[in-house]
C-alpha positions, 0 to 999 in steps of 0.5 A, a space after each residue: 833433826 838431820 844427821 849433821 845437825 845431830 852430831 854437831 848438837 852431840 859433839 856441843 854437848 859433849 865436847 871432848 873432856 872425856 873424863 866428865 862424859 858418862 859412859 852409861 849415857 853415851 852406851 843407852 844413846 848406841 842402843 837406841 840407835 841401834 833399835 831405831 835405826 834412822 837412816 843417813 845418821 851414819 855421821 851421828 852414830 860414827 861420833 857416838 862410837 867414836 865418844 865410847 872409844 875415847 872413854 870406853 874400855 875392852 868391855 865395850 867393844 863389842 858394842 861398838 863391833 854390833 854397831 859396826 856389822 849389825 846395823 848397815 853397810 853405810 854404818 859399818 864403813 864408817 866405824 873404824 874397825 881400828 877402834 874395835 881393835 884396840 879397845 880389844 888390845 887395851 890400847 896397845 900400838 901393833 903392826 895394824 893398829 895405831 896407840 889409844 892415845 894417836 886414835 883418840 887425837 885423829 877423833 878430835 881433830 876430825 871432829 873439832 870443827 864441828 864445834 868450831 864451826 857452824 854448819 851454817 857457814 857451809 858454802 858448798 858441798 858435795 857428799 855422795 854418801 848421801 845420796 841414797 841412788 848412788 849408793 845403790 849403784 856403788 854396792 852394785 858395781 862393787 859386787 859385780 867387779 868383785 865377782 869378775 875379780 874372783 873369777 879371774 882369780 881362779 883363772 889364774 890359779 887354775 892356769 898356774 895349777 896346770 902349767 906344771 904340767 904344761 910350762 907353756 900355759 904359764 903366760 896364759 896367767 898373765 891376763 887373768 891375773 891382770 884383770 882380777 888386780 883391775 877389776 878388784 881395784 875398781 871395787 874398792 874405787 867404788 866403795 872408797 868413793 862413798 866416803 869422800 866428800 867437799 865442803 868449802 867454806 867461807 875461810 877454807 876447804 875441807 875435803 876427803 878423796 877416795 883413798 885418803 885416811 882423813 880430811 884435808 883442810 886448806 885455809 883460803 877464802 874464795 877469791 884467793 883461788 881459781 879453778 880449773 872445771 873439767 867434765 866427761 860426759 857418755 852420750 847414750 842415744 841423744 843425751 848425756 847419760 853419765 858425768 864425771 865431774 873434776 875440780 882442780 884448785 889453783 892459789 892465786 899464784 897459778 900453783 896447783 893446790 889439790 884436785 877433786 873428782 866428783 863420782 859418777 852422776 845419773 842425770 836427765 839431760 836438763 839436770 846437767 852437773 856441770 851446769 851446776 857446779 859452774 854456777 855454784 863456784 861462781 856464785 861463791 865469788 870463785 873464779 873459773 879459769 879454764 874448762 875442758 870437756 870429753 864426750 864419749 858415745 855409746 
């Protein structure tokens, strides 16, 4: 059983009647996942930890912490650190942590759709975090940009220190400071892109962008909205090597609903993601009213 089906089965079994859930059973399931971790099971493990947060107390914080920092980076990114802090401080709202009741409400809101809507109703989905090659690329990109950001920051600090003796050197700190911020932003954006996704159902669109804290839902059927589809391609040699797809969703009146930018893809020439997106969207009955294309040669 794959990750999403396991998650759906878990929610169907326990629902959200937390007072009826056996905490020892949830703890046993989590410990079993730690001992026998399966790749691509981050969503299922997150759901388990969420249940433990909702029914647990401060004694359960170490187990959630062990999951977040002891299994893999993929799982760690899925586990909300807020859960750990909330259990440790008794659920009291603080500067960096919401109240326990607000966090539980968010958990219910996020996972309610898994129980109410079977996965078979998903018409089209794009979840970059489930692609192993993409995750590996993101980690490398984040590591490189992180190192660059630290180097530029060190140059900035060194320049500021030297400027105490030679004030004219202070201006030389501006460029490395800007580069430190820029590379740091790129690294964070890369890591956040693994958590974004879009799912198109028969009656709604569910999506989450890079920096959004939670997912958003728009209730529309495919025939009730139009799409502008843009893509950019970086050409290396004779063939496109990297693609970025951007979808702009419009309602029936042409008003902009939202836009979604799919992460960079690496594909061979006969696997153009633009063509795949176009074919998939048209097969759902969506209307594509405009195309845009940018070709960059390297």
